[in-house]
C-alpha positions in Angstrom: 0.0 0.0 0.0 1.5 3.4 -1.0 1.5 6.4 1.2 -0.9 8.2 -1.1 -3.5 5.5 -0.6 -3.1 5.6 3.2 -3.3 9.4 3.2 -6.4 9.4 1.0 -8.1 6.8 3.1 -7.6 8.8 6.2 -8.6 12.0 4.5 -11.9 10.3 3.8 -12.3 9.7 7.6 -11.4 13.2 8.5 -13.8 14.6 5.9 -16.6 12.4 7.3 -15.8 13.7 10.8 -15.9 17.3 9.5 -19.3 16.7 7.9 -20.8 15.8 11.2 -19.8 12.2 11.4 -22.4 11.0 9.0 -22.8 11.7 5.2 -23.9 10.1 2.0 -21.5 9.1 -0.8 -22.7 12.0 -2.9 -22.2 14.5 0.0 -18.6 13.3 0.4 -18.1 13.3 -3.4 -19.3 16.9 -3.6 -16.5 17.9 -1.2 -13.9 15.6 -2.4 -14.1 14.4 -6.0 -12.4 11.0 -5.7 -13.5 7.9 -7.5 -12.1 5.7 -4.8 -14.5 6.8 -2.0 -16.2 3.4 -1.8 -12.9 1.5 -1.7 -11.6 3.7 1.1 -14.9 3.3 3.0 -14.7 -0.5 2.6 -11.1 -0.6 4.0 -12.1 1.6 6.9 -15.1 -0.6 7.6 -12.7 -3.6 8.0 -10.9 -1.6 10.7 -14.2 -0.7 12.5 -13.6 3.0 11.8 -16.7 3.5 9.7 -20.1 1.8 9.3 -22.5 2.1 6.5 -26.1 1.6 5.6 -28.4 2.0 2.6 -31.4 4.4 2.6 -33.3 3.8 -0.6 -30.5 4.2 -3.2 -28.0 6.2 -1.1 -25.1 4.7 0.7 -24.7 6.5 4.1 -21.4 6.4 6.0 -21.1 7.0 9.7 -17.9 7.3 11.7 -17.5 5.0 14.7 -16.2 6.0 18.2 -12.9 4.3 17.2 -12.9 6.4 14.0 -13.5 9.6 16.0 -10.6 8.9 18.3 -8.3 8.3 15.4 -9.5 11.5 13.6 -8.8 13.5 16.8 -5.3 12.1 16.9 -4.7 12.9 13.2 -6.0 16.4 13.7 -3.9 16.9 16.8 -0.7 15.8 14.9 -1.6 18.1 11.9 -1.9 21.1 14.3 1.4 20.2 16.0 3.1 20.0 12.6 1.6 23.3 11.4 3.0 25.2 14.4 
């Protein structure tokens, strides 16, 4: 797995957190035009960082408590690096 994939996968997680912890595929795509959104979500689901459900024809993603903890650590590190 390359660094870009890891970075993008966690970017998806941070964006989901910033969108209030729950968002549809199309909402995420409107903020981040990346064709790999579903793949990243599936990988994060395997790590219990995200869950998903279907509402009619929309895939809705929700960040888990474990995911929130990780995002807070990522954001904390980004703030430390930015200083």
